[in-house]
C-alpha angles and dihedrals in degrees: 000000000000140000094200095104128129097251094059125087119249097262091050091049092057095057092096098035095096129036110236093359114213091230105095094215092050092049090053091047088055090053092049091049092049097043107031093027093048095049091045092050090056089053091049088054092047091242106148107195126210091201133024113199120205111203098202118336097283092102094047093120083075088069093056091044088056091045088059092043090054093047095250096311100148093180089058089053091050090053089057101038132081124171135206116201118197105176119084092188120077091214088062094058117092120260125172137170110283092220093055091049090049094049090051092054092245090147098053094237101321113138120243091251091055090051091047089053092053098042097034093181128171094257112050091197096055123066113219106205097193094045091051090048089053089053095046098045126078092219139002137193142207120218100246137018092259092045089052090053093047092047092054090050093046096049102031091091088073123078123233101023119146125246113287114211127171132244112183111240107221146149126231100261094210088072099051108016122098102252099204090051093051092044091054089047093052091047090047088233098156095178094055091040092055092044093051093045091054090050091053090046093053091048090051092048089052089056090049090050093049092050103042108008094242117138117215127191112236091207093062125086107257128204114202126194105186124167142095107315111238128150095240093054087069103220087171095059091103087061098054094090098046096176091054091043093054091046089053092051097044100047104125092195094058113016116198134200124195133209123193112192131179147090128248125214115261111280093009087137097177087061097039094051 
């Protein structure tokens, strides 16, 4: 799905040039393309789906496309729609002005009052994408047991949301794990395990040194925070209690070194700063 085609004007072509564009209108246009465009493409290809899966609420316009397709039958949409939520912090779930979403045809012709009736959020002027997804899907899931529990606690204050289960999000360890390390663990060979772990640590620190010029001691306990940098993920949480943080760093009996690793999206200033 792309808007970068010759017949479009320049602004329309740029909709897909940046993932999660910082411009609010462009971001909403991306969601409309993903959701409504994706669902319509399946119809154009005559692929009638039993289930439409929303991985996060970015593709939510698909639900409104289906609602129009089924002549406003919300129950029919619920039969077709399942939703995976990834973000256990409400601040990390997308919210945008309802008027802007409406002007951009996010809702496939539904009136603002009809959207408000479905979403029924706390603020009638702000459209809460994840909340609406939980009200238009028949079932949702978090990505771990703990996340499922947190999600239920977080969203339970709203009426009419679907059941939130949990499906643990994982990778097949045989593709990414260090086999000698796991073999030593299985064999309870602590000497080989420790030796292998130190080897991996040295290899990792060499990569860090090559990339940023920082030299880390493989004999020192190391805390690593590594993920996509976004403000709501709170990479700076360790710094909130500065006295405790300095005490941690300056403990002569157990020295600590810390690595933050990740990359923010362009112009995500809360993460960059």
